[in-house]
FIKOLDREN-948262 format. One line per 10 residues: number of its first residue (from 0); their letters; for each residue x, y, z of N, C-alpha, C, O. Coordinates in nm, 3 decimals. Each point is the difference from the previous one (the first is absolute). Layout:
<atoms>
NUM	A	X,Y,Z,X,Y,Z,X,Y,Z,X,Y,Z; ...
</atoms>
This chain:
<atoms>
0	MTETRALVLI	1.343,-2.542,0.604,-0.147,-0.055,-0.167,0.099,-0.022,-0.085,0.100,0.071,-0.014; -0.135,-0.195,-0.060,0.083,-0.019,-0.128,-0.117,0.137,-0.098,-0.104,0.067,0.005; 0.250,-0.108,-0.098,-0.041,0.144,-0.073,-0.145,0.000,-0.102,-0.053,0.088,-0.068; 0.018,-0.245,0.099,-0.132,-0.022,-0.135,-0.107,0.021,0.051,-0.101,-0.001,-0.069; 0.097,0.042,0.281,-0.117,0.006,0.034,0.015,0.166,0.021,-0.080,0.030,0.089; 0.140,0.071,-0.130,-0.024,0.102,0.050,0.020,0.116,-0.158,0.092,0.011,-0.081; -0.231,0.059,0.095,0.012,0.125,-0.102,0.019,0.133,0.026,-0.077,0.064,0.073; 0.168,-0.020,-0.124,0.024,0.188,0.073,-0.080,0.065,-0.120,0.013,-0.026,-0.120; -0.087,0.103,0.170,-0.114,0.066,-0.119,0.040,0.168,0.104,0.007,0.035,0.117; 0.010,0.035,-0.282,0.009,0.151,0.044,-0.083,0.076,-0.067,0.032,0.049,-0.108
10	PARMAATRLP	-0.163,-0.026,0.170,-0.106,0.133,-0.037,0.051,0.123,-0.033,0.021,0.078,0.093; 0.016,-0.028,-0.257,0.038,0.114,-0.009,-0.083,0.050,-0.101,-0.031,-0.083,-0.085; -0.034,0.251,0.065,-0.052,0.035,-0.044,-0.014,0.141,-0.006,0.007,0.043,0.116; -0.022,0.039,-0.189,0.013,0.142,-0.094,-0.085,0.127,0.092,0.022,0.117,-0.032; -0.107,-0.145,0.131,-0.152,0.076,-0.020,0.111,0.060,0.203,-0.086,-0.010,0.088; 0.178,0.041,-0.044,0.003,0.069,0.112,0.014,0.102,-0.028,0.078,0.052,-0.079; -0.197,0.014,0.177,-0.017,0.136,-0.049,0.096,0.094,0.061,0.003,0.119,-0.033; 0.084,-0.174,0.127,0.098,0.128,0.063,0.107,-0.012,-0.070,0.070,0.101,-0.012; -0.025,-0.234,-0.057,0.128,0.004,-0.086,-0.037,-0.056,-0.134,0.054,-0.109,-0.018; -0.128,0.148,-0.083,-0.052,-0.060,-0.077,0.133,-0.073,-0.099,0.108,0.051,-0.033
20	GKPLLDIAGL	-0.154,-0.161,0.009,0.145,-0.071,-0.071,0.088,-0.072,0.085,0.121,0.008,-0.021; -0.168,-0.080,0.118,0.096,0.083,0.086,0.101,-0.244,-0.024,0.120,-0.023,0.016; -0.200,-0.059,-0.043,0.060,-0.149,-0.045,0.142,0.103,-0.086,0.109,-0.014,0.054; -0.113,0.086,-0.147,0.066,0.052,-0.103,0.123,0.088,0.006,0.082,0.027,-0.087; -0.094,0.015,0.223,0.112,0.137,0.047,0.134,-0.070,0.014,0.009,-0.110,0.055; 0.117,0.191,-0.116,0.114,-0.040,-0.002,0.068,0.002,0.140,0.002,0.104,0.066; 0.047,-0.203,-0.027,0.079,-0.006,0.153,0.107,-0.065,-0.064,-0.008,-0.103,-0.069; 0.141,0.188,0.103,0.151,-0.052,0.002,0.018,-0.064,-0.142,0.097,-0.068,-0.032; -0.225,0.105,-0.068,0.058,-0.082,-0.143,-0.111,-0.073,-0.057,-0.019,-0.007,-0.121; -0.059,-0.051,0.211,-0.132,-0.105,-0.076,-0.130,0.072,0.117,-0.017,0.068,0.102
30	PMIVHVLRRA	-0.061,-0.155,-0.229,-0.167,0.079,0.096,0.015,-0.095,0.129,0.044,-0.115,0.010; -0.112,0.226,0.109,-0.072,-0.086,0.082,-0.034,-0.155,-0.010,0.050,-0.084,0.075; -0.116,0.064,-0.150,-0.075,-0.143,0.000,0.112,-0.105,-0.037,-0.025,-0.114,0.040; 0.137,0.131,-0.104,0.110,-0.088,-0.032,0.073,-0.008,0.157,0.008,-0.111,0.052; 0.033,0.210,0.007,0.061,0.023,0.170,-0.049,-0.126,0.026,0.059,-0.106,-0.021; -0.218,0.127,0.091,-0.105,-0.122,0.031,-0.005,-0.105,-0.057,-0.068,-0.083,0.060; 0.135,0.032,-0.203,-0.035,-0.145,-0.046,0.153,-0.027,-0.006,0.032,-0.111,-0.044; 0.075,0.204,0.086,0.099,-0.077,0.017,0.023,-0.032,0.108,0.033,-0.118,0.001; -0.033,0.176,0.126,-0.036,-0.026,0.133,-0.076,-0.092,0.010,0.051,-0.073,0.085; -0.191,0.004,-0.137,-0.074,-0.105,0.028,0.042,-0.093,-0.054,-0.027,-0.107,0.055
40	EAAGIGRVAV	0.112,0.102,-0.188,0.106,-0.123,-0.077,0.070,-0.025,0.142,-0.028,-0.105,0.057; 0.096,0.171,-0.010,0.109,-0.017,0.055,-0.013,-0.087,0.108,0.083,-0.089,0.022; -0.206,0.115,0.065,-0.076,-0.064,0.136,0.057,-0.090,-0.021,0.103,-0.027,0.061; -0.198,-0.115,-0.241,0.069,-0.091,0.003,-0.103,-0.107,0.036,0.037,-0.117,0.001; -0.176,0.151,0.032,-0.104,-0.078,0.064,-0.102,-0.035,-0.056,-0.096,-0.052,0.056; 0.114,0.092,-0.238,-0.089,-0.061,-0.062,0.011,0.078,-0.124,0.084,0.088,-0.016; -0.188,-0.131,-0.092,-0.029,0.100,-0.092,-0.066,0.119,0.002,-0.112,0.005,0.049; 0.179,0.119,-0.108,-0.039,0.138,0.010,-0.078,0.067,-0.114,0.047,0.000,-0.114; -0.141,0.045,0.138,-0.070,0.088,-0.109,-0.093,0.123,0.019,-0.105,0.012,0.063; 0.163,0.060,-0.124,-0.140,0.121,0.027,-0.081,-0.012,-0.087,0.008,-0.047,-0.114
50	ATDTKEIAAV	-0.113,0.104,0.187,-0.184,0.007,-0.028,-0.022,0.116,-0.033,-0.006,0.076,0.097; -0.007,-0.035,-0.186,-0.055,0.125,-0.040,-0.094,-0.016,-0.096,-0.025,-0.109,-0.052; -0.055,0.264,0.013,-0.119,0.017,-0.096,0.081,0.130,-0.112,-0.072,0.064,-0.076; 0.236,-0.037,0.082,0.016,0.073,-0.079,0.080,-0.064,-0.079,0.082,-0.088,0.029; -0.115,0.149,-0.165,0.129,-0.041,-0.104,0.151,-0.018,0.010,0.080,-0.093,0.006; -0.080,0.209,-0.006,0.154,0.065,0.036,0.081,-0.046,0.103,0.123,0.006,0.000; -0.195,-0.052,0.090,0.101,-0.032,0.147,0.012,-0.169,-0.048,0.101,-0.062,0.032; -0.185,0.009,-0.091,0.014,-0.140,-0.069,0.094,-0.017,-0.077,0.076,-0.096,0.002; -0.070,0.225,-0.108,0.115,-0.023,-0.024,0.134,0.052,-0.020,0.081,-0.007,-0.093; -0.084,0.079,0.247,0.117,0.021,0.060,0.081,-0.117,0.027,0.109,-0.034,-0.046
60	VTAHGGEAVM	-0.206,-0.033,0.153,0.061,-0.098,0.082,0.001,-0.148,-0.081,0.078,-0.089,0.034; -0.172,0.074,-0.143,0.091,-0.096,-0.126,0.137,0.002,-0.057,0.073,-0.098,-0.012; -0.037,0.268,-0.036,0.087,0.047,-0.023,0.142,-0.027,0.093,0.113,0.006,-0.049; -0.136,-0.031,0.171,0.113,-0.038,0.118,-0.010,-0.121,0.046,0.021,-0.043,0.113; -0.058,-0.017,-0.223,0.020,-0.177,0.040,-0.156,-0.027,0.129,-0.007,-0.106,0.062; -0.082,0.198,-0.045,-0.063,-0.082,0.090,-0.139,-0.039,-0.071,-0.028,0.022,-0.118; -0.046,-0.078,0.205,-0.127,-0.031,-0.031,-0.149,0.068,0.053,-0.036,0.009,0.117; -0.030,0.029,-0.225,-0.110,0.074,0.041,-0.129,-0.059,-0.081,-0.006,-0.056,-0.109; -0.101,0.090,0.208,-0.154,-0.012,-0.053,-0.066,0.087,-0.012,0.018,0.106,0.060; -0.084,-0.121,-0.116,-0.124,0.110,-0.038,-0.123,-0.022,0.122,-0.030,-0.112,0.041
70	TRADHPSGSD	-0.021,0.211,-0.003,-0.136,-0.023,0.114,-0.107,0.092,-0.086,0.015,0.059,-0.107; -0.128,-0.070,0.196,-0.104,0.106,-0.071,0.077,0.146,0.121,0.074,0.007,0.098; -0.166,0.097,-0.200,0.043,0.158,0.100,-0.083,0.026,0.084,0.015,0.109,0.055; -0.140,-0.200,-0.009,-0.108,0.036,0.089,0.034,-0.039,0.148,-0.055,0.047,0.100; 0.144,-0.129,-0.104,0.021,-0.082,0.128,-0.023,0.104,0.116,0.041,0.112,-0.030; -0.111,-0.123,0.188,0.012,0.093,0.085,0.143,0.031,0.085,0.051,0.102,0.047; -0.008,-0.261,-0.052,0.075,0.016,0.060,0.165,-0.069,-0.079,-0.006,-0.054,-0.110; 0.145,0.067,0.187,0.073,-0.087,-0.053,-0.031,-0.141,0.026,0.020,-0.098,-0.071; -0.062,0.105,0.161,-0.008,-0.232,0.056,-0.116,-0.031,-0.080,-0.024,-0.117,0.029; -0.063,0.157,-0.115,-0.069,-0.032,-0.103,0.044,0.023,-0.119,-0.060,-0.066,-0.084
80	RIYEALCKLD	0.166,0.154,0.030,0.057,-0.057,-0.097,0.131,-0.127,-0.004,0.016,-0.092,-0.080; 0.044,0.122,0.170,0.058,-0.173,0.058,-0.074,-0.074,-0.007,0.070,-0.102,-0.007; -0.205,0.060,0.002,-0.075,-0.093,0.048,0.010,-0.004,-0.165,0.023,-0.116,-0.033; -0.031,0.190,-0.064,-0.087,-0.066,-0.110,0.172,-0.007,-0.077,-0.012,-0.076,-0.096; 0.119,0.113,0.102,0.123,-0.019,0.002,0.026,-0.105,0.025,0.094,-0.029,-0.074; -0.127,-0.082,0.155,0.034,-0.086,0.070,-0.060,-0.139,-0.096,0.049,-0.101,-0.051; -0.192,0.167,0.064,-0.086,-0.115,-0.123,0.034,0.010,-0.140,-0.035,-0.090,-0.076; 0.114,0.215,0.024,0.047,-0.027,-0.138,0.096,-0.057,0.008,-0.008,-0.095,-0.078; 0.151,0.096,0.156,0.134,-0.043,-0.004,-0.005,-0.110,0.083,0.110,-0.017,0.052; -0.219,-0.092,-0.006,0.035,-0.100,0.074,-0.160,-0.101,0.009,-0.057,-0.047,0.098
90	PRREADIVVN	0.034,0.044,-0.197,-0.163,-0.019,-0.069,0.005,-0.153,0.056,-0.110,-0.051,0.023; 0.271,-0.056,0.008,0.004,-0.086,0.049,0.013,-0.049,0.150,0.024,-0.110,0.049; -0.050,0.237,0.003,0.028,0.011,0.129,0.108,-0.098,0.094,-0.019,-0.079,0.092; 0.142,0.127,-0.164,0.102,-0.058,0.029,0.057,0.067,0.113,0.070,-0.065,0.078; -0.092,0.202,-0.057,0.044,0.115,0.117,-0.131,-0.036,0.119,-0.120,-0.018,-0.020; 0.202,0.018,0.154,-0.101,-0.015,0.117,0.028,0.129,0.053,-0.107,0.042,0.043; 0.186,0.033,-0.027,0.061,0.161,0.070,0.056,0.075,-0.130,0.088,-0.021,-0.084; -0.204,0.140,0.114,0.022,0.144,-0.079,0.030,0.096,0.082,-0.059,0.044,0.099; 0.148,-0.018,-0.145,0.080,0.174,0.058,-0.056,0.121,-0.073,-0.027,0.003,-0.120; 0.012,0.095,0.206,-0.080,0.115,-0.071,0.128,0.084,0.044,0.038,0.011,0.117
100	LQGDFPTIRT	0.015,0.041,-0.216,0.106,0.076,0.018,-0.009,0.203,-0.065,0.003,0.046,-0.114; -0.013,0.008,0.219,-0.041,0.142,-0.086,0.125,0.038,-0.088,0.116,-0.014,0.038; -0.164,0.078,-0.190,0.052,0.038,-0.019,0.097,0.146,-0.003,0.080,0.050,-0.079; -0.134,-0.019,0.202,0.104,0.166,0.001,0.110,-0.041,0.103,0.044,0.107,0.040; 0.020,-0.203,0.020,0.061,-0.025,0.082,0.125,-0.056,-0.085,0.023,-0.115,-0.037; 0.058,0.243,0.018,0.120,-0.051,-0.101,0.108,-0.035,0.120,0.099,-0.060,-0.039; -0.104,0.089,0.178,0.111,0.033,0.072,-0.015,-0.204,0.072,0.088,-0.058,0.063; -0.229,-0.001,-0.105,0.047,-0.082,0.137,0.095,-0.107,-0.049,0.043,-0.027,-0.113; -0.022,-0.032,0.249,0.087,-0.076,-0.012,-0.034,-0.171,-0.031,-0.095,-0.058,0.052; 0.173,0.006,-0.128,-0.041,-0.139,-0.050,-0.013,-0.073,0.119,-0.087,-0.088,-0.004
110	DNISDVLGPL	0.143,0.099,0.096,0.026,-0.102,0.100,-0.174,-0.005,0.132,-0.049,-0.088,0.070; 0.000,0.282,-0.107,-0.123,-0.035,0.067,-0.069,-0.091,-0.106,-0.054,-0.099,0.050; 0.044,0.108,-0.170,-0.149,-0.060,-0.069,0.041,-0.136,-0.005,-0.069,-0.090,-0.046; 0.143,0.082,0.078,0.072,-0.219,0.042,-0.125,0.008,0.161,-0.076,-0.095,0.017; 0.074,0.211,0.078,0.020,-0.028,0.126,-0.161,-0.024,0.011,-0.056,-0.090,0.062; 0.003,0.183,-0.130,-0.144,0.006,-0.067,-0.084,-0.155,0.020,-0.113,-0.014,0.048; 0.192,-0.080,-0.092,-0.031,-0.155,0.030,-0.047,-0.091,0.108,-0.074,-0.098,-0.001; 0.157,0.178,0.122,0.046,-0.092,0.109,-0.152,-0.001,0.079,-0.026,-0.101,0.064; -0.050,0.185,-0.067,-0.118,-0.022,0.096,-0.069,-0.115,-0.083,-0.107,-0.041,0.046; 0.154,-0.017,-0.163,-0.123,-0.068,-0.099,0.052,-0.140,0.069,-0.079,-0.093,-0.017
120	SDPAVDIATL	0.217,0.055,0.102,0.019,-0.122,0.016,-0.054,-0.050,0.097,0.045,-0.108,0.039; -0.197,0.188,0.057,-0.097,-0.008,0.067,-0.129,-0.057,-0.082,-0.079,0.088,-0.034; 0.046,-0.214,0.000,-0.089,-0.042,-0.064,-0.140,0.080,0.054,-0.088,0.001,-0.085; 0.055,0.063,0.206,-0.106,0.065,0.038,0.006,0.141,-0.044,-0.106,0.062,0.000; 0.254,0.021,-0.052,-0.033,0.110,-0.049,-0.055,0.014,-0.159,0.019,-0.071,-0.098; -0.084,0.178,0.116,-0.076,0.005,-0.185,0.084,0.137,-0.073,0.025,0.010,-0.120; 0.008,0.085,0.221,0.090,0.060,-0.114,0.131,0.091,0.102,-0.016,0.060,0.106; 0.137,-0.082,-0.184,0.100,0.076,0.069,0.041,0.124,-0.072,-0.007,0.013,-0.122; 0.064,0.108,0.237,0.019,0.092,-0.036,0.102,0.059,0.097,0.026,-0.049,0.110; 0.038,0.178,-0.170,0.141,0.070,0.124,-0.077,0.122,0.070,-0.106,0.062,0.010
130	AAEIHTEEES	0.235,-0.074,0.030,-0.035,0.175,0.133,0.140,0.021,0.066,0.047,-0.091,0.068; 0.016,0.197,-0.083,0.058,0.043,0.074,0.025,0.102,0.110,-0.021,0.113,-0.042; 0.054,-0.115,0.151,0.007,0.104,0.088,-0.019,0.104,0.001,0.053,0.054,-0.097; -0.118,0.029,0.176,-0.006,0.151,0.003,0.054,0.055,0.072,-0.033,-0.030,0.115; 0.132,0.125,-0.126,0.094,0.074,0.072,0.007,0.134,0.000,0.087,0.062,0.061; -0.159,-0.021,-0.114,-0.061,0.161,0.012,-0.119,0.024,0.031,-0.089,-0.080,-0.031; 0.065,0.182,0.091,-0.150,0.035,0.052,-0.081,0.050,-0.116,-0.122,-0.018,-0.010; 0.223,0.104,-0.110,-0.100,0.012,-0.117,0.005,-0.110,-0.084,-0.005,0.040,-0.116; 0.013,-0.149,0.122,-0.036,-0.129,-0.056,-0.094,0.011,0.046,-0.104,0.032,-0.058; 0.119,-0.062,0.207,-0.153,-0.073,0.093,-0.115,0.108,-0.042,-0.102,-0.052,-0.046
140	LNPNVVKAVG	0.104,0.207,0.056,-0.104,0.079,-0.042,-0.012,-0.005,-0.138,-0.079,0.092,-0.022; 0.101,-0.129,-0.059,0.014,-0.008,-0.194,-0.147,-0.084,0.016,-0.009,-0.093,0.080; -0.103,0.134,-0.166,-0.127,-0.085,-0.048,0.045,-0.065,-0.089,-0.036,-0.117,-0.016; 0.124,0.176,-0.062,0.077,-0.084,-0.133,0.111,-0.094,0.023,0.078,-0.021,-0.093; -0.063,-0.032,0.191,0.064,-0.123,0.059,-0.129,-0.100,0.053,-0.092,0.043,0.069; 0.102,-0.170,-0.109,-0.116,-0.067,0.065,0.118,-0.087,0.092,0.100,-0.067,-0.026; -0.192,0.117,0.175,0.043,-0.090,0.108,-0.040,-0.159,-0.050,-0.088,-0.026,-0.082; 0.188,-0.085,0.159,-0.044,-0.134,0.039,-0.010,-0.004,0.092,0.098,0.022,0.072; -0.221,-0.051,-0.016,-0.023,-0.070,0.162,0.034,-0.140,0.037,-0.040,-0.063,-0.098; 0.088,-0.018,0.180,0.002,-0.111,-0.055,0.032,-0.073,0.161,0.001,0.066,0.104
150	SPLGPRRLRA	0.022,-0.207,-0.110,-0.001,-0.087,0.127,0.129,-0.036,-0.035,0.012,-0.049,-0.112; 0.104,0.065,0.192,0.155,-0.045,-0.052,-0.012,-0.198,0.027,-0.036,-0.071,0.093; 0.070,0.056,-0.181,0.031,-0.172,0.025,0.128,-0.037,-0.055,0.020,-0.115,-0.039; 0.066,0.202,0.033,0.155,-0.066,0.058,0.064,0.156,-0.024,-0.064,0.101,-0.030; 0.195,-0.112,0.049,0.071,0.153,-0.057,-0.034,0.102,-0.085,-0.021,0.118,0.026; 0.016,-0.208,-0.183,-0.021,0.113,-0.058,-0.125,-0.088,-0.055,0.011,0.001,-0.123; -0.071,-0.040,0.142,-0.193,-0.051,-0.063,-0.079,0.073,0.103,0.015,0.005,0.122; -0.109,0.052,-0.209,-0.160,0.034,0.091,-0.099,-0.036,-0.078,0.012,0.024,-0.120; -0.149,-0.101,0.177,-0.110,-0.055,-0.063,-0.049,0.182,0.018,0.030,0.088,0.080; -0.111,-0.096,-0.192,-0.033,0.131,0.003,-0.168,0.012,0.081,-0.094,-0.078,-0.019
160	LYFTRATAPW	0.097,0.180,0.095,-0.204,0.049,0.024,-0.055,0.144,-0.075,-0.121,0.027,-0.003; 0.222,0.058,-0.055,-0.075,0.119,-0.094,0.106,0.072,-0.021,0.101,-0.005,0.070; -0.118,0.074,-0.165,0.051,0.060,-0.041,-0.045,0.142,-0.028,-0.115,0.005,-0.044; 0.170,0.102,0.058,-0.070,0.151,-0.041,0.115,0.102,0.029,0.120,0.001,0.026; -0.201,0.064,-0.041,0.064,0.222,-0.072,0.047,0.030,0.133,0.092,0.080,0.016; -0.160,-0.150,0.103,-0.030,0.066,0.092,0.179,-0.022,0.060,0.080,-0.069,-0.063; -0.036,0.154,0.216,0.080,-0.034,0.039,-0.051,-0.067,0.127,-0.070,0.043,0.092; 0.141,-0.193,-0.120,-0.048,-0.131,0.007,0.107,-0.056,0.072,0.100,0.067,-0.027; -0.057,-0.207,0.148,-0.036,0.002,0.117,-0.047,0.167,0.064,0.053,0.098,-0.052; -0.132,-0.084,0.140,0.055,0.062,0.091,0.083,-0.020,0.082,0.039,-0.116,0.003
170	GDGPRYHHIG	0.016,0.201,0.084,0.059,-0.036,0.137,0.188,0.000,-0.027,0.036,0.088,-0.078; 0.034,-0.144,0.114,0.114,-0.002,0.017,0.071,-0.119,-0.094,-0.093,-0.080,-0.005; 0.172,0.038,-0.050,0.027,-0.115,-0.093,0.010,0.032,-0.115,0.001,0.119,-0.031; 0.012,-0.252,-0.088,0.057,0.036,-0.093,-0.179,0.042,-0.061,-0.110,0.000,0.055; 0.152,0.027,-0.171,-0.115,0.055,-0.175,0.130,-0.046,-0.126,0.122,0.003,-0.013; -0.252,-0.048,-0.066,0.044,-0.084,-0.115,-0.026,0.127,-0.102,-0.091,0.080,0.020; 0.160,-0.074,-0.106,0.004,0.033,-0.166,-0.058,-0.085,-0.063,0.041,-0.108,0.045; -0.165,0.077,-0.178,-0.039,-0.109,-0.010,0.095,0.067,-0.178,0.007,0.105,-0.062; 0.046,-0.248,0.050,0.030,0.039,-0.130,-0.080,-0.115,-0.119,0.025,-0.120,0.000; -0.116,0.181,-0.089,-0.049,-0.054,-0.093,0.056,-0.140,-0.090,-0.008,0.022,-0.121
180	LYAYRRAALE	0.048,-0.122,0.145,0.007,-0.098,-0.040,-0.032,-0.087,0.024,0.016,-0.021,0.120; -0.080,-0.096,-0.195,-0.054,-0.061,0.067,-0.011,-0.123,-0.089,-0.012,0.016,-0.122; 0.016,-0.187,0.197,-0.021,-0.117,-0.071,-0.113,-0.079,0.070,-0.017,-0.018,0.121; -0.059,-0.026,-0.231,-0.147,-0.053,0.050,0.057,-0.150,-0.089,0.066,-0.029,-0.099; -0.153,-0.047,0.223,-0.036,-0.150,-0.107,-0.089,0.014,-0.078,-0.114,0.032,0.032; 0.141,-0.047,-0.115,-0.044,0.012,-0.153,-0.210,-0.035,0.042,-0.089,0.034,-0.079; 0.070,-0.088,0.183,-0.146,-0.052,0.032,-0.049,0.112,0.082,-0.119,0.031,0.007; 0.231,0.037,0.064,-0.036,0.143,0.060,-0.027,0.118,-0.076,-0.070,0.092,0.042; 0.141,-0.094,-0.182,-0.014,0.128,-0.063,-0.114,-0.038,-0.078,-0.069,0.092,-0.044; 0.040,-0.195,0.023,-0.177,-0.092,-0.030,-0.134,0.102,0.035,-0.080,0.080,-0.047
190	RFVALPPSAL	0.129,-0.158,0.183,-0.121,0.030,0.067,0.032,0.205,0.092,-0.095,0.056,0.056; 0.166,-0.021,-0.059,-0.001,0.136,0.021,-0.025,0.063,-0.126,-0.080,0.089,0.031; 0.096,-0.082,-0.134,-0.042,0.057,-0.134,-0.153,0.008,-0.034,-0.058,0.083,-0.071; -0.011,-0.234,0.168,-0.146,-0.015,-0.058,-0.029,0.068,0.115,-0.122,-0.008,-0.008; 0.148,0.087,0.138,-0.032,0.052,0.073,-0.067,0.119,-0.010,0.069,0.084,-0.057; -0.225,-0.029,0.104,0.057,0.125,-0.044,-0.004,0.097,0.083,-0.086,-0.005,0.088; 0.212,0.163,-0.095,0.022,0.067,0.072,-0.049,0.015,0.155,-0.119,0.022,0.022; 0.183,-0.030,0.053,-0.047,0.038,0.119,-0.019,0.095,0.101,0.063,0.100,-0.033; -0.122,-0.083,0.145,-0.038,0.156,0.043,0.128,0.012,0.058,0.045,0.115,0.002; -0.009,-0.160,0.021,0.136,0.078,0.062,0.087,0.023,-0.085,0.035,0.118,-0.004
200	EQQEKLEQLR	0.025,-0.202,-0.079,0.055,0.040,-0.142,-0.033,0.161,-0.065,0.080,0.093,-0.010; -0.215,-0.097,-0.027,-0.053,0.061,-0.048,0.055,0.167,0.113,0.066,0.095,-0.042; -0.111,-0.110,0.156,0.067,0.101,0.100,0.113,0.062,-0.026,0.021,0.114,-0.040; 0.072,-0.230,0.076,0.157,0.038,0.014,0.051,-0.006,-0.128,0.123,0.000,-0.006; -0.198,-0.006,-0.121,0.063,-0.017,-0.112,0.116,-0.090,0.000,0.113,0.042,-0.025; -0.149,-0.222,0.066,0.130,-0.070,0.000,-0.057,-0.081,-0.009,-0.094,-0.033,0.072; 0.135,-0.019,-0.162,-0.064,-0.182,-0.096,-0.007,-0.116,0.121,-0.087,-0.075,0.044; 0.264,0.110,-0.006,-0.017,-0.125,0.115,-0.065,-0.011,0.089,0.038,-0.081,0.084; -0.162,0.151,-0.059,-0.076,-0.047,0.125,-0.089,-0.066,-0.030,-0.071,-0.060,0.081; 0.048,0.058,-0.289,-0.123,-0.083,0.044,0.028,-0.146,0.003,-0.068,-0.103,-0.005
210	ALEAGMRIDI	0.160,0.126,0.011,0.079,-0.209,0.005,0.002,-0.026,0.177,-0.016,-0.116,0.037; 0.041,0.251,0.092,-0.008,-0.059,0.102,-0.149,0.019,0.003,-0.055,-0.104,0.038; -0.027,0.200,-0.065,-0.126,-0.038,0.027,-0.113,-0.113,0.004,-0.094,-0.034,0.071; 0.174,-0.016,-0.217,-0.074,-0.170,-0.035,0.067,-0.126,0.075,-0.026,-0.115,-0.036; 0.110,0.139,0.135,0.071,-0.057,0.067,0.099,-0.076,-0.061,0.019,-0.118,0.028; 0.053,0.189,-0.123,0.163,-0.055,-0.032,0.087,0.032,0.083,0.002,0.102,0.070; 0.105,-0.221,-0.076,0.072,0.046,0.079,0.189,0.093,-0.117,0.068,-0.042,-0.093; -0.064,0.152,0.165,0.116,0.042,-0.054,0.125,-0.009,0.138,-0.004,0.038,0.117; 0.077,-0.086,-0.175,0.120,0.027,0.097,0.138,0.064,-0.052,0.039,-0.052,-0.104; 0.042,0.154,0.156,0.094,0.090,-0.070,0.131,-0.053,0.054,0.010,-0.072,0.099
220	SIVDAVPRGV	0.078,0.111,-0.166,0.152,-0.023,0.012,0.026,0.138,0.037,-0.076,0.089,-0.037; 0.178,-0.067,0.110,0.053,0.114,0.064,0.133,0.018,-0.052,0.094,-0.069,0.042; -0.079,0.163,-0.138,0.129,0.017,-0.053,0.064,0.180,0.009,-0.081,0.087,0.030; 0.179,-0.061,-0.049,0.118,0.089,0.053,-0.039,0.136,-0.065,0.007,0.107,0.060; -0.045,-0.121,-0.172,-0.039,0.130,-0.074,-0.148,0.023,-0.026,-0.084,-0.082,0.037; 0.049,0.202,-0.107,-0.117,0.019,-0.067,0.054,0.046,-0.196,0.065,0.100,-0.030; -0.102,-0.175,-0.040,0.041,0.040,-0.119,-0.031,0.145,-0.034,-0.116,0.026,0.032; 0.185,0.087,-0.092,-0.014,0.093,-0.105,-0.146,0.004,-0.059,0.018,0.067,-0.102; -0.120,-0.090,0.105,-0.106,0.001,-0.068,0.015,0.163,-0.100,0.072,0.092,0.038; -0.154,-0.084,-0.166,0.041,0.099,-0.123,-0.201,0.028,-0.028,-0.074,-0.056,-0.081
230	DTPADLETVR	0.043,0.171,0.195,-0.128,0.086,-0.028,0.017,0.120,-0.061,-0.062,0.033,-0.101; 0.136,0.031,0.151,0.016,0.140,0.002,0.166,0.050,-0.110,0.104,-0.066,0.001; -0.122,0.172,-0.069,0.118,0.037,-0.084,0.151,0.067,0.136,0.105,0.055,-0.031; -0.149,-0.084,0.151,0.099,0.037,0.130,0.022,-0.157,-0.019,0.112,-0.020,-0.046; -0.171,-0.077,0.064,0.088,-0.155,0.057,0.056,-0.048,-0.117,0.083,-0.090,0.015; -0.118,0.141,-0.171,0.034,-0.028,-0.098,0.170,0.038,0.013,0.083,-0.090,-0.015; -0.051,0.201,0.038,0.119,0.034,0.005,0.086,-0.007,0.154,0.103,0.058,0.035; -0.180,-0.140,0.028,0.091,-0.085,0.123,0.043,-0.103,-0.066,0.120,-0.023,-0.019; -0.228,-0.057,-0.028,0.065,-0.139,-0.047,0.035,0.011,-0.142,0.000,-0.109,-0.057; 0.033,0.218,-0.020,0.117,0.015,-0.124,0.153,0.027,0.100,0.109,-0.043,-0.037
240	QILAKA	-0.125,0.105,0.139,0.126,0.021,0.054,0.076,-0.124,0.108,0.116,0.011,0.041; -0.208,-0.126,-0.006,0.019,-0.057,0.055,0.050,-0.103,-0.090,0.110,-0.040,0.035; -0.167,-0.029,-0.166,0.034,-0.084,-0.053,0.152,0.045,-0.121,0.085,-0.070,-0.055; -0.111,0.203,0.057,0.101,0.067,-0.049,0.152,0.004,0.026,0.103,0.019,-0.066; -0.136,-0.044,0.187,0.152,-0.046,0.115,-0.027,-0.130,-0.008,0.094,-0.032,0.072; -0.153,-0.088,-0.105,-0.001,-0.128,0.007,0.094,-0.098,-0.074,-0.012,-0.121,0.016
</atoms>
């Protein structure tokens, strides 16, 4: 992937109910959004920008040398936010791959950010994402852990068949923890945001099911570990300890 073709967008907003003001919380001396920004820049796959509806977030990003783009406050999802950001940042349509990196993954490995591009080497793939193998029963049973169910295409690649909060698939064999990092072909993102929410998406509360129900192809790169997301005060303390040692 050449640098001019990929655009990495990090959606960030202040309105998290469980952890208000989350993007600006201090972790090892830097706001969380800056940690994510630094890792995206270090991945070296293309231009990086934070898409936000909050001036305070944009100001912090630019103060740390990053690029920010203001988006509307009423977007129903991160995908809609990054699509608006894409249209603003790239009106000449130079980027043909758009990476959606969540702003609450301050521990994500830089190589995993680039790993998400792998499946797009196949022109039949519309969207690429990541998953890691589950090794504990607690993770298998936890409805907050989204499971990726897919057909193996190789030792570290799946073609996605379904995503679910249930324990799936049944029986012996590997299960995979889905990681919410996506790489879209530009045309796939344009198509996705134009689709209405689908039935299974609304039932499972999983946006990616809209793409599968519309017949779009999602392939998955298998990586070694799940980055620690920050959704609760306990998550924040864990991440602070991890990054204080880094």
